[in-house]
DRENDREN-77062 format. One record per residue: x, y, z of N, C-alpha, C in turn. Coordinates in steps of 0.2 Angstrom, whole numbers, plus 2048, in hexadecimal, padded with zeros to 3 digits. Each point is the difference from the previous one (the first is absolute). Example, Ala and Ser with C-alpha at 12.3 -4.5 7.8 and 13.67 -1.06 7.14 Angstrom:
2
8427E48277FC806800804806800;7FE8057FC8048068017FC805803;
//
This chain:
678
A983616268018058058047FC806;7FD7FA8018037FC8068077FE7FE;8017FE7FA8077FE7FE805806801;7FD8067FE804806800802802807;7FB7FF8058018028078057FB803;8007F97FE8047FC8028078027FE;8018027FA8078027FE802806804;7FC8058018028068038027FE808;7FC7FC8038027FE8078067FC800;8017FC7FC8067FC8008068057FF;8008047FB8058057FF801804806;7FB8038038018048068037FC806;7FF7F98018037FC8058078007FE;8027FE7FA8078007FE804806801;7FD8067FE804806801800802807;7FB7FF8048008028078037FC805;8017F97FE8037FB8058077FE7FE;8017FF7FA8077FF7FD8037FB805;7FD7FA8018037FB8057FF7F97FD;8057FC8028007F97FD7F97FD801;7FE7FC7FB7FA7FC8008007FB805;8067FC8018007FB805806800804;8007FE8068068008057FF7F9804;8067FE8018007F98047FE802807;8028058037FF8028077FF808800;7FC8028057FF807801807804801;8008057FC8068048017FE808800;8058048037FE8077FF8048037FB;7FC8057FC8048037FA7FE807801;8048057FD7FE8078007FA8027FC;7FC8058027FB8027FC8028027FA;7FD7FE7FA8028027F97FF8087FF;8048027FC8018087FE7F98027FD;7FC7FB7FD7FA8027FC7FA801804;8017FF8077FA8028047FE807800;7F98017FF7FE8078007FA801804;8008048058068048028057FB804;8068038008067FC8037FF7FF807;8017FA8038007FF807807801803;8008018068078018038057FA7FF;8068027FF8047FB7FD8027FA805;7FE8018078017FB8047FB7FB800;7FA8017FD7FB7FB7FF8027FB7FC;7FE7FA8018027FA7FC7F97FC7FE;8017FC7FB7FB7FB7FE8037F9802;7FB7FC8028017F98017FD7FB7FB;8047FD7FC7FE7FB7FB7FD7FA803;7F97FF8007FD7FB8028017F97FC;7FE7FB8038017F97FD7FC8007F9;7FB8048007FC8007FA8038057FA;8058038028038057FC7FE807800;7FB8018057FD807800805804805;8028067FD8048048047FC804805;8007FE8067FC803806804805804;7FD8068018038058048027FD807;8068018028037FD8067FB801806;7FE8068017FB8028067FA7FC800;7FD7FE7FA7FB7FC7FF8017F9802;8067FD7FE8027FA8028017FF807;8038058038018008087F9800803;7FB8047FE7FA8008037FD7F9800;8007FD7FA7FD7F98008037FB805;8078018008037FB8057FE802807;7FF8078027FE8028077F97FF801;7FC7FE7FB7F88008017FE7F97FD;8027FA8037FE7FA7FC7F97FF800;7FC8028057F97FE8007FC8057FB;8028068007FD8057FB8027FE7F9;8067FD7FF8027FE7F97FD7FA7FE;7FE7FB8057FD7FA7FE7F98027FE;7FD8058037F98027FF7FF8037F9;8058047FE8018037FA8007FB7FA;8057FB8028017FB7FB7FA7FC7FE;7FC7FF8067FA7FC7FF7FA8037FC;8018078017FA8047FC8028037FA;8057FD7FD8038037F97FB7FF7FB;7FC7FB7FF7FB7FF7FB7FB805800;7FE8018067FA8058018038077FE;8068018038048077FF8008017F8;8037FB7FC8018027F97F98017FC;7FB7FD8037F98017FD7FE807802;8008028067FE8078028048067FE;8067FF7FF8058057FF8028017F9;8017FA7FD8037FF7F97FB7FE7FB;7FA7FE8027FB7FD7FC8027FB7FB;8047FB8038017FA7FD7FC7FA803;7FF7FB7FD7FC7FA8038047FD805;8078007FF8047FC804808802800;8047FF8048078018008037FD7F9;7FE7FA7FF8027FC7FA7FE8047FA;7FA8037FF7FE8047FA8058067FF;8018038068048068008077FE7FE;8037FB8028077FE7FF8007FE7F8;7FB7FD7FE8017FE7F87FF8077FC;7FC8048028008077FC806804801;8038008058068038018077FD7FE;7FF7F97FE8067FD7FE8057FE806;7FD7FF8068047FF8067FE7FA803;8047FD8057FE7FA8037FB802806;7FC7FC8027FB801805804802807;8057FD801804802806802807800;8038037FA8028067FF7FA805801;7FA7FF7FD7FA8048017FE800807;8007FB8047FE7FF807805805804;8068007FF8058048037FE8077FF;7FF8027FA7FE8077FE7FA802804;7FB7FC8007FA802803801800808;8047FC803801800807804807801;8048027FC8048078017FB805800;7FB8007FC7FB8058007FC801806;7FE7FA8037FC800806805802806;8067FE800805802805800808800;8018037FA8018078007FA803803;7FA7FE7FF7FA8038038007FF808;8027FA8028017FF807805804803;8058017FD8058058037FE807800;7FC8027FB7FD8078007FB800806;7FC7FB8017FC800806803801806;8067FC801804800806802807801;8038037FB8028078007FB805803;7FA7FF7FD7FA8048027FE7FF807;8007FA8027FE7FF807806802805;8068007FE805802804800808801;7FE8037FA7FF8078007FA802805;7FB7FC7FF7FA8028058027FF807;8037FB8028027FF807804806802;8058027FC8058058027FC807800;7FB8017FC7FC8067FF7FB800806;7FD7FB8027FC7FF805803802807;8067FD801804802806801807801;8028047FA8018078007FA804800;7FA7FD7FD7FA8048007FA7FB802;8007FF8077FB7FB8027F98027FE;7FC7FB7FD7F98017FE7FF8057FA;8058007FC8008057FA7FA7FE7FB;7FE7FA8007FA7FE7FC7F9801804;8008018067FA8018047FB8057FD;8038057FE7FC8067FD7FF8007F9;8037FB7FD8008007F87F98007FD;7FF8047FC7FA8017FC8017FD7F9;7FE7FA7FE8017FE7F97FD8057FB;7FA8038017FC8047FC8048077FF;8038028058048068008067FF7FC;8037FA8018067FF7FC7FF7FF7F9;7FA7FD7FE7FE7FE7F97FF8077FD;7FD8058037FF8067FD8078047FF;8047FF8048078048008047FC7FB;8007FA7FF8057FC7FC7FD7FF7F9;7FA8007FF7FD7FE7FA7FA8067FE;8028067FF7FB8057FF7FD8007F9;8037FC7FC7FD8007F97FB7FB7FF;7FE7FC8067FB7FB7FF7FA804803;7FA7FF7FC7FA8038037FD7FB805;7FC8038057FC7FC8047FA7FD7FC;7FD7FA8028037FD8068077FC7FE;8037FD8058067FD7FF7FF7F97FD;7FA7FF7FE7FF7F97FC8048007FA;8018067FC8048007FA8077FE802;8038028058077FE8028007F9802;7FB7FD8038007F98028007FC7FA;7FC8027FB7FF7FC7FA8078007FD;8038057FF8078017FD8057FB803;8008008078057FC8047FE7FA802;7FA7FD7FE7FE7FA8017FE7FF807;7FD8058047FE7FF8077F97FF800;7FE7FB8047F87FE8007FD803806;8038008067FC802806803806803;7FC8038048028068048077FF804;8007FA8038067FE8048068007FB;8007FD7FA8058007FC8028077FE;7FC8047FF8018077FE804804806;7FD7FF8068048038068077FD801;8017F97FF8067FD8018058037FA;7FD8017FA8058037FB802807802;7FB804802802807802805800805;7FF7FC8058057FF8068077FF7FD;8007FB7FC8077FD7FD8038067FC;7FB8037FC8038067FC803806804;7FC8018068038058048067FE803;8017FA8028067FD8038068017FB;7FE7FE7F98058017FB803808800;7FB8048018018077FF805802806;7FF7FD8068048028068077FD7FF;8007FA7FD8077FD7FE8048057FB;7FC8027FB8038057FB803806804;7FC8038048028068038067FE805;8007FB8038067FE8058067FF7FB;7FF7FD7FA8067FF7FC8038077FE;7FC8057FF8028067FE804804806;7FD7FF8068038038068077FC801;8007FA7FF8067FC8018068027FB;7FE8027FA8058037FB802806802;7FC805802802806803805800806;7FE7FB8048047FF8068077FE7FE;8007FB7FB8077FE7FE8048057FD;7FD8047FB8048057FD802805805;7FC8028058028058058067FE804;8007F98018057FD8058078017FC;8007FF7FA8068017FC8028077FF;7FB8058008028077FF7FA804803;8018028077FB8048037FE8077FD;8048027FC7FF8077FD7FC8007FA;7FE7FA7FD7FC8007FA7FA804800;7FD8018067F9804800801807802;8078028008018078027FD8057FB;7FC8048027FD8057FC7FA7FE7FC;7FE7FA8017FA7FD7FD7FA802803;7FB8027FD7F98028027FB7FC7FC;7FC7FC8037FC7FC7FD7FA8047FC;7FE8058037FB8047FD8038047F9;8068028018038037FA8017FB7FA;8027FA8028017FB7FC7FA7FE7FC;7FA8008047FA7FE7FD7FE8057FB;8018078027FE8057FB8048007FA;8067FE8008058007FB7FE7FB7FB;7FF7FA8038007FA7FB7F97FE7FE;7FB8028047F97FE7FE7FB807800;8038057FD7FC8067FF7FA7FF7FC;7FF7FA7FC7FA7FF7FC7FB7FD804;8017FF8067FA7FE8057FD806802;7F98008017FC805802801801808;8017FA8038018008078047FA803;8028018068047FA8037FB7FA801;7FA8028027FB7FA8017FF7FC7F9;8008037FA7FF7FD7FA8067FB7FF;8068038018067FC8008007FA804;7FE8018078007FB8057FB7FA7FE;7FA8027FD7FC7FB7FE8027FC7FA;8048037FB8037FC7FB8057FB802;8048028058057FC8027FE7FC806;7FA8008027FE7FC806804802806;8008068028048028067FA803805;8007FD8067FA801804800806805;8068028018018058058068047FE;8028068048058047FF8077FC801;8007FC8058067FC8018027FC7FA;7FB7FC7FC8027FC7FA8028057FB;7FC8067FF8028057FB807802801;8038018068078028018047FA7FF;7FF7FA8028047FB7FF8017FE7F8;7FA8007FD8017FF7F88048057FD;7FF8068018048057FC807801803;8017FF8068077FF8028047FB7FD;7FD7FA8008037FA7FC8018027F9;7FB8037FD8018017F98068057FF;8008058048068057FF8077FD801;8007FB8058067FD8018027FB7FB;7FB7FC7FD8017FB7FB8028047FA;7FD8057FE8028047FA806804800;8018048058058058008057FF805;7FF7FD8058058018068037F9802;7FD7FB8008027F98038067FE7FC;8057FD8048067FC7FC7FD7FB7FC;8037FF7FA7FE7FB7FB8027F9802;7FC7FC7FF8017F98018027FC7F9;8067FE8008037FD7FA7FC7FA7FE;7FE8007F97FC7FA7FE8037FE7FA;8037FA8008047FD7FA7FC8007FA;7FA7FF8007FC7FF7FA7FF8077FD;7FE8058038008077FD8078037FF;8057FE8048078037FF8027FD7F9;7FF7FA7FE8027FD7FA7FD8047FA;7F98018017FD8037FA802807800;8018048058028078008078007FD;8057FC8028068007FD8007FE7F8;7FB7FC7FE8007FE7F97FD8067FC;7FC8048037FD8067FD805806800;8067FF804805806800800803806;7FC7FE8058008048078067FD804;8018038068057FD8057FC7FE806;8007FA8027FD7FD806802804806;7FC8028048028038078008087FF;8008027FA8008077FF7F98037FE;7FF8068027FA8047FD8008017F9;7FC7FD7FC8018007F87FB8057FD;8018037FB7FC8047FC8007FE7F9;7FA7FE7FD7FF7FD7FA7FC8057FC;8028027FA7FD8057FB7FE7FC7FA;7FA7FF7FE7FE7FD7FA8037F97FF;8007FC8058027F98008087FF801;8038068018087FF800802803807;8047FC8048038038068058057FF;8008068038058058008067FD804;8068027FD8067FE804803806803;8037FF8068038068038077FE803;8058037FD8077FE801802803807;7FE8078018028038067FA800805;7FD8068007FB8018057FA7FC7FE;7FD7FD8057FA7FC8007F9803802;7FB7FE7FD7F98028037FF7FE807;7FC8048037FF7FF8077F9802802;7FD7FE8057F9802802801803807;7FC8058018008048067F9803801;7FD7FE8067F98028027FB7FF7FA;8017FA7FD7FB7FE7FB8018037F9;8058037FF8028037FA8067FD7FD;8007FE7FA8067FD7FD8048057FC;8068018018048057FD8057FC7FB;8018037FA8047FD7FB8058057FD;8077FE7FF8048047FD7FD8047F9;8018068007FC8047FB8037FE7F9;8067FF7FF8037FF7F97FD7FA7FD;8017FA8047FD7FA7FD7F98007FF;7FC8038047F98007FF7FE8057FB;8038057FF7FF8057FB8017FD7F9;8067FC7FF8017FD7FA7FB7FA7FE;7FE7FD8057FB7FA7FF7F98037FE;7FE8068037FA8037FF8008057FA;8068027FE8008057FA7FF807803;802801806800807803806802802;8018078008058038037FF802807;8037FC8057FF801807806803803;7FF8058058058038048017FE807;8068018038017FD8068037F9801;8017FE8068037F98007FA7FB801;7FB8018047FB7FB8007F98047FF;7FC7FC7FD7F98027FF7FB7FB803;7FA8028027FB7FB8037FD7FD7FA;8007F98007FE7FC7FA7F98017FE;7FB7FF8057F98007FE7FE8067FD;8028068047FE8067FD8038027F9;8067FE7FF8038017FA7FD7FC7FA;7FF7FA8027FD7FB7FA7F98027FF;7FC8018057F98027FE8008077FC;8048058028008067FD8017FF7F8;8047FB7FF8027FF7F97FB7FB7FC;7FB7FE8047FB7FC7FC8007F9801;8057FE8048017F88017FB7FE806;7FF7F98007FD7FD8058057FD805;7FF7FF8068057FE8057FD7FB805;8037FB8027FE7FB8058067FE804;7FF7FE8068057FE8057FF7F8800;8057FC7FF8007F98008047FE806;7FC7FE8058047FE8068047FA800;7FD7FB7FC8037F97FF8078017FD;8018057FC8068017FC804806802;7FD8038068038078028028047FA;7FB8017FC8018047FA7FA8057FF;8028067FE7FB8057FE8007FF7F8;7FA7FF7FE7FF7FF7F97FC8067FC;8048027FB7FD8067FD7FF7FE7F8;7FA8017FE7FE7FE7F97FC8057FD;8028017F97FC8047FC7FC7FB7FB;7F98008017FC7FC7FC8018017F9;8018077FE8008017F98077FD7FD;8058008048067FD7FD8007F9800;7FC7FD8047FF7F88007FC7FF7FA;7FA8047FF7FC7FF7FA8048007F9;8058058008048027FA8047FA7FF;8037FD8058057FA7FF7FC7FA7FE;7FA7FF8027FC7FB7FE7FE8017F8;7FE8067FF7FD8017F98057FF7FA;8078008028057FF7FB7FF7F97FC;7FD7FC8037FF7F97FD7F97FF7FD;7FC8068007F97FF7FE7FE8057FB;8048027FC7FF8067FB7FA7FE7FC;7FF7FA7FD7FB7FE7FC7F9801804;8007FD8057F97FF8047FF808802;8048038027FF8078027FD8047FA;8037FF7FA7FD8037FA7F97FE7FF;7FE7FA8027F97FE7FF7FC804805;8028008077FD8048057FF8077FE;8058037FD7FF8077FE7FB8017FB;8007FC7FB7FB8007FB7F97FF802;7FF7FC8067FA7FF8037FE806805;8048058017FE8058047FD8067FC;7FA8007FF7FC8057FC800807803;8018057FC8008078027F9802801;7FC7FE8047F9802801800803807;7FD8058017FE8038077FB7FC804;7FB7FE7FC7FB7FC8047FE7FA7FB;7FF7FA8027FD7FB7FC7FB7FC804;7FD7FC7FC7FB7FB8038017F97FD;7FF7FB8048017F97FD7FA7FC802;7FF7FB7FC7FB7FB8028037F9800;7FE7FC8048027F98017FA7FB800;8017FB7FC7FB7FA8018037FA801;7FE7FC8058037FA8017FA7FA800;8027FB7FD7FB7FA8008047FA803;7FD7FD8058037FA8027FB7FA800;8027FA7FE7FC7FA8008047FA802;7FD7FD8058027FA8037FC7FB7FE;8037FA7FD7FC7FA7FE8037FA804;7FB7FD8038027FA8037FD7FA7FC;8057FB7FE7FE7FB7FC7FD7FA804;7FA7FE7FD7FC7FA8037FD7FC7FA;8047FB7FE7FD7FC7FB7FA7FC801;7FE7FF8067FA7FD8027FA804800;8008068037FB8058018008067FC;8058007FC8018067FB805806804;8038037FC8058058027FC806804;8038038057FD8058038048077FF;7FD8057FE8038067FE7FE806805;8058048027FF8058058038077FD;7FC8047FD8028067FD801806805;8058047FF8008068058038067FC;7FE8068028028067FC802806805;8048047FD8028068038018067FB;7FD8068018018057FC802806804;8048047FD8038068048018067FB;7FE8068028028067FD804805804;8058037FE8048048048028077FC;8018058058028067FD806802804;8058027FC8078028038018087FE;8038038048028077FF805803806;8028067FF8058038057FC800807;7FA8008007FC8018068007F9804;8017FA7FC8007FA8037FC7FB7FC;7FD7FB8037FE7FA7FD7F87FF803;7FC7FE7FB7F97FD8027FF7FA7FC;7FE7FB8037FF7F97FD7FA7FD803;7FB7FE7FB7FA7FD8027FF7FA7FC;7FD7FB8047FF7FA7FC7FA7FB803;7FE7FB7FC7FB7FB8028037F97FF;7FE7FC8058037F97FF7FA7FB802;8017FA7FC7FB7FB8028037F9800;8017FE8068037FA8027FB7FB803;7FA8017FF7FB7FC8038007F97FE;8037FE7FA8017F97FF8047FC805;8048048038047FC8067FB7FE805;7FB8048027FB7FE8057FD7F97FE;7FE8007F97FD7F97FE8057FB800;8068017FF8057FB8008017FE808;8008048048017FE8077FA7FC803;7FA8027FD7FA7FC8028007F97FD;8028007FA8017F97FD8057FC804;8058038028057FC8047FF7FF807;7FA8028027FD7FF807804803805;8038067FE8058038057FC805804;7FA8017FE7FC8058047FA7FD803;8007FA8017FA7FC8047FF803807;8068018037FF802807800808801;8008047FB8008078007F9803801;7FF8048057F98038017FE8057FB;7FA8028007FD8057FB804806800;8018038068048068008078007FD;8037FB8028077FF7FD8007FF7F8;7FB7FC7FE7FF7FF7F97FE8067FC;7FC8048037FF8077FD806804800;8048008058068048008057FD7FA;8017FA7FF8047FD7FB7FD8027F9;7F98007FF7FD8027FA8028077FF;7FF8048058028087FF8078017FE;8047FC8028088007FF8017FF7F9;7FC7FB7FD8027FD7F97FD8047FA;7FC8058027FD8047FA7FF807803;8028057FC7FF8078028048057FC;8008068038048057FC805803805;8048047FE8058038048038077FD;8038048048038067FD806802805;8058027FC8068038048028077FD;8018048058028077FF807802803;8058037FD8068018028038077FE;8018048068028077FF807800800;8038037FA8088007FF803805805;7FC8068018038058048017FE808;7FB7FD8028007FE8078027F9802;7FF7FC7FA8027F98017FA7FC803;7FA8038027FB7FD8037FC7FB7FB;7FF7FA8027FC7FB7FC7FA7FF803;7FA7FF7FC7FA7FE8037FD7FB7FC;7FD7FB8037FD7FA7FD7F97FE802;7FC7FE7FC7F97FE8027FE7FA7FB;7FC7FB8037FE7FB7FC7F97FE803;7FC7FD7FC7F97FE8028007FB805;8057FC8018007FB805803803807;8038068008038028067FB800806;7FB8048007FC8008067FE7FA803;7FD7FB7FC7FE7F98028067FD803;8068007FD8067FC802802803807;8018078018028038067FB7FF805;7FA8007FF7FA7FF8058017FA803;8027FB7FD8017F9804805800805;8048058008058018067FD803806;7FA8028007FD8028067FD807800;8028047FB7FD8078007FD8017F9;7FA8038007FD8017FA8038067FC;8008007FA8038057FC7FB8027FA;8008077FE7FB8027FB8027FE7F9;7FC8007FC8017FD7F98048047FC;8018078018048047FC807801803;8027FB8048078008038068007FC;8058048018068017FD8067FF805;8047FB7FE8068008048068047FE;8048038048058057FE8067FE803;8068027FC8077FF8038038077FF;8048028058038068008068007FC;8028067FE8068017FB8067FD803;8018008078067FE8028017F87FF;7FA7FD8008007F87FF8017FF7F9;7FE8047FB8007FE7F98068047FD;8058038048058047FD8047FD7FA;8027FA8018047FC7FB7FC7FF7FA;7FA7FD8017FC7FF7FA7FE8067FC;7FF8058047FE8077FD8068027FB;8068008038068027FD8017FC7F9;7FF7F98018007FC7FA7FB8027FB;7FA8008027FB8027FB8018077FD;8028058048028067FD8068007FB;8057FB8018057FF7FB7FE7FD7FA;7FB7FC8017FD7FD7FA7FC8057FB;7FD8048037FC8057FD8048067FE;8068018028058067FE8037FE7FA;7FE8047FA8027FE7FA8078037FF;8038048048078037FF8057FA803;7FE7FC8048047FB8037FD7F97FE;8017FD7FB7FE7F97FE8027FB805;7FC7FB8018027FB8048067FB7FD;8057FE8038057FC7FE8007F9804;8037FB7FD8017FA804804801806;8058058008038018067FC803806;7FC8047FE7FB8038057FB7FB803;7FE7FC7FB7FB7FB8038047FA804;8067FF7FE8037FB804802802807;8028078018018028067F9801804;7FB8027FD7FA8008047FE7F9802;8007FB7FC7FE7FA8018057FD806;8068018008057FE8057FE803807;7FF8077FF8008048067F97FE804;7FB7FE7FC7FA7FF8047FF7F9802;8047FB7FD7FF7F98028067FD803;8068017FE8057FC803804805805;8018067FE8048048057FD800807;7FA8008027FE8018078027FA804;8027FA7FC8037FA8048077FF7FF;8038057FD8077FF7FE805805804;8067FF8008058058038028057FB;7FF8078028028057FB8067FF7FC;8057FD8048077FF7FC7FF7FC7FA;7FB7FC7FF7FF7FC7FB7FB8037FA;7FD8068027FB8037FB8028007F9;8068037FF8038017F98017FA7FD;8047FB8038027FA7FD7FA7FB7FF;7FB8008047FA7FC7FF7FB8037FB;8008067FF7FB8037FB8047FF7F9;8068018008037FE7F98007F97FF;8007FC8058007F87FE7F97FF7FE;7FB8038027F97FF7FE7FF8037F9;8048057FE8008037F98037FB7FC;8067FD8028047FB7FC7FB7FA7FE;7FC7FE8057FC7FA7FF7FB8027FA;7FD8068017FB8037FA8048007FA;8068028008048017FA8017FA7FC;8007FA8038017FA7FD7FA7FE7FB;7FA8048027FA7FF7FB7FE8067FC;8018068037FE8067FD8058057FF;8077FF8018058047FF8028007F9;8048057FE8028017F98037FA7FD;8047FC8048047FA7FE7FB7FA7FE;7FA8018037FB7FA7FF7FB8017FA;8018067FD7FB8027FA8048007FA;7FC7FE7FA8037FF7FA7FC8057FB;8038047FC7FC8057FC7FE7FC7FA;7F98007FE7FD7FE7FA7FC8057FD;8018037FB7FC8057FD7FF806804;7FA8018027FE8068048007FE807;8027FA8027FF7FE8078077FD803;8008008068057FD8047FC7FA803;8037FA7FF7FC7FA8028047FC805;7FC7FD8058027FC8057FD7F97FF;8057FB7FF7FD7F98008047FC805;7FC7FC8038027FB8057FD7FA800;8047FA7FF7FD7FA7FF8047FB806;7FF7FA7FF8037FB805808801800;8038017FA807800800802806803;7FD8067FF8028068037FF800808;7FB7FD8027FF8008078057FB803;8027FB7FD8057FB803807804800;8018047FB807804800800805806;7FA8038018008058058007FD807;7FE7FA8008007FD8078077FC801;8048007FB8077FC8007FF7F97FE;7FB7FE7FD7FF7F97FE8027FF7F9;8037FB7FF8037FE7F97FB7FC7FC;7FC7FB8037FC7FC7FD7F9801801;7FC8017FA7F98028017FC7FB804;8017F97FF7FD7FB804801800807;8068028038018008077FC806802;8018067FD7FC8068027F97FF800;7FD7FD7FB7F97FE8007FD7FD806;8047FA8017FE7FC806801804807;8058048008018048067FA805801;7FF8047FB7FB8058007F97FD800;7FF7FA7FD7F97FE8007FC8027FA;8048027FA7FD8037FA8017FB7FA;7FB8007FC8007FD7FA8028047FA;7FE8078018018057FB7FF806803;8048057FD8008078028028047FA;7FB8057FE8028047FA7FD807802;8048058007FE8078018038047FA;7FC8047FD8028057FB7FC807802;8058058007FD8078018048057FC;7FC8047FC8038047FB7FE808803;8058048007FF8078028018047F9;7FB8037FE8008037F9801807800;8038037FB8008077FF7F9803801;8008068047F98028017FD7FE806;8037FB8047FE7FF8067FB7F9801;7FF7FD7FA7FC7FA8018037FA802;7FD7FC8048037FA8037FB7FA7FE;8037FB7FD7FC7FA7FE8047FA803;7FD7FB8018037FA8027FB7FA802;8047FA8017FC7FA8028047FC805;7FD7FC8048037FB8057FC7F97FF;8057FB8017FD7F98008047FD806;7FD7FD8048037FC8067FC7F9800;8047FB8007FD7F98008047FC805;7FC7FC8058037FC8047FE7F97FE;8047FB8027FF7F97FE7FA7FD804;7FD7FB7FE7FB7FC8048047FA802;8038018068057FB8037FD7FB805;7FA8008017FD7FB8057FE804806;8058038037FF8038077FC8077FF;8018037FA7FD8067FF7FD8017F9;7FA8027FF7FD8007F98038057FC;8007FF7F98038057FB7FC807801;8048057FF7FE8078008028047FA;7FC8047FE8028057FA7FE807802;8058047FF7FE8078018028047F9;7FB8047FE8018037F97FE808802;8048047FC7FE8078008028047FA;7FD8057FE8018047FB7FE807801;8048057FE7FF8078018028047FA;7FC8068008018057FA7FE807803;8058048027FF8068038048067FC;7FD8068008038067FE7FF805805;8038067FF7FF8058057F8802801;7FC7FE7FC7F98028017FB7FB801;8037FA8027FC7FA8028027FA7FD;7FC7FB8008017F97FE7FC7FB803;8027F97FE7FD7FA8038057FB802;7FD7FC8058047FB8027FC7FA802;8027FA7FF7FC7FA8028057FB803;7FD7FC8058047FA8037FC7FB802;8037FA8007FC7FA8028047FB804;7FD7FE8058047FB8057FC7FA800;8037FA7FD7FC7FA7FF8037FA804;7FC7FD8048037FA8047FC7FA7FC;8047FB7FE7FD7FB7FC7FB7FC804;7FA7FF7FD7FA7FC8027FD804807;8028068017FD8038077FD8067FF;8048057FD7FD8078008048047FA;7FC8067FF8038057FB7FE807802;8058048017FF8078028028047FA;7FB8047FD8028057FB7FF807802;8058047FE7FF8088028018047FA;7FC8047FE8018057FB7FF807802;8048047FE8008078028018057FA;7FD8068008018057FB800806804;8048057FD8018078038018057FA;7FD8068028018057FB801807804;8048047FD8028068037FF8067FB;7FD8068028008067FC801806804;8028057FC8018078047F9803801;7FF8038057FA803802801807804;7FB8048008008068037FC800807;7FD7FA8017FD7FF807805800806;7FE8028058048018067FE7FA805;8047FC8037FE7FB8057FE803806;7FB7FD8037FE8028078047FD805;8048048048057FD8057FE800807;7FA8048027FE8008067F97FC802;7FF7FE8067FA7FD8017FA8047FF;7FB7FD7FE7FA8047FE7FD804806;7FD8067FF7FE8048057FA7FC804;8008008067FB7FD8048017F8801;8057FD7FD8017F98018037FF807;7FE7FA8028037FE8078077FE7FF;8058028048077FF7FF8037FD806;8047FB7FF8037FC8068077FF7FE;8058048048077FF7FF8027F8802;8047FD7FB8027F98018037FF807;8048068028047FF8067FB7FF806;7FA8038007FB8008057FD7F9800;7FF7FD7FA7FD7F97FF8057FB803;8068007FF8057FB801804801806;8018078028058018068078017FD;8018007FA8078017FD802807802;
//
């Protein structure tokens, strides 16, 4: 792992810095194109004598603050231990494959950035104090804590533990600093608003903040709920935030960004123009162009109708209204000035073209049962090797029974992980733990649980034997028959997925799974313009292992085989030895067969070499499943240290029993939103 980390860090430096390793004298060079995010083009790097490419502003700060720079230089050994967890600068330099001088310059730059950030903050405080004398005199750290961190339960000790705060003074200082950060954020929003209005004073003509809130955030029960979620403390901040959002999304003049402009152009869009993308493709407009007016984007009817497969009349049509009526999803991507229209079904269909074999297996595993029940049994055994005192074995188990039907899901199980408590005690990790805490740990490691999920409402309810004791440690006693619930609006996406899995008329496909996986993991952190391309790239990566081109037909099965040669080829390596050394593997063998009738069998072997800095490891697995159940076993073995084995079996059968989807009558119910403040 350490070797791999070193490789990745070196690669990151090479890509992000792209600068000569050595230079006879400092010189200024342009910021490389590969910086992400791109810095303004007028910024420069200064190549230090060590070869380290330092930001010019950092170099200037060091020259202007010789005493502070000397103090930073003198404290580098302590800094590298506290912040990078290396024993010395020399150790870090050796691990990174750089000179000590290079690493010292890099660590100096880190400290200068922190110092410059602090200077910026102090300058803001001075300026803000002048405009708002004594603005912290009435500051209440507890009130701010409740406003900014409503999801933390009292007392604030949980927050202090999470953020490494020891004393009340540290807590109050953190809250004050957090409050100041909030003020700076709101000042930045107002500065943006003022700048946009200076360029065009008419941008807010006809804008009503209350109407905008009702239109864009109708899913909130109240303005107060929205303000709490966004940490807006009064009406003024509410208006500032929504005014900024309206201008940024709909009205403000776009700021050209060479980075996004290049990507937009490569995808077929026109930088500087309002773009419309349908299913991953930019629409082209020879004559009339799309335009936005009072928060509504209008698009020439002919081009949009052709892209959506609709017959549209008139010259222009409202994009959002038209696309949503046709069943499409739509997003606005401010970074690319693009309205993104996407049909998940069309994306899934495009992906599924390369997975006909696997989709056939999924279809065969979709049983035509109205209701069914399943049982699962898991056995886990951890063995620690000890040649002197004898090996120590720690067994653990989990069993679960589930009922599925159009009404919903009911699953109940028992688990016994108590062996872990014995392990922790033998490792002397519980020596300083009190009796109450020890009892809580014991309660967590063994017990039972039940989950109920109603498909119609989407409401989910969960109980576990350990819940009352666990929650009571937070300061409030809870009854033993406690059930935690989640409302349907929170579980909407998961409920839709589970409903789809249980809907026999629409079997699950690889395409629908890929889109769900992408939408719930990557999409929230990505730009909508990239949704189609990134989801198809994810599918392409899967196709290398599970697509039609990766499978070979043998008898009644389609078989996937991957060994070292195949992995090397997929990675672009021609020589097995080079690839083995790079990946740190001695052997890799995977075989998986998809049989007619839906059965899936296979095995896996992974070996790593015993190369001195890391002990040899072996991972093995085997599985044999069909639509009505099967078995699997796996083993993780570290030479001379430990072995972890896992075995699982599952069985399914049709049933007439109906799952219980509501909390039991008379049980204590606590909405999770009330518990966490979400």
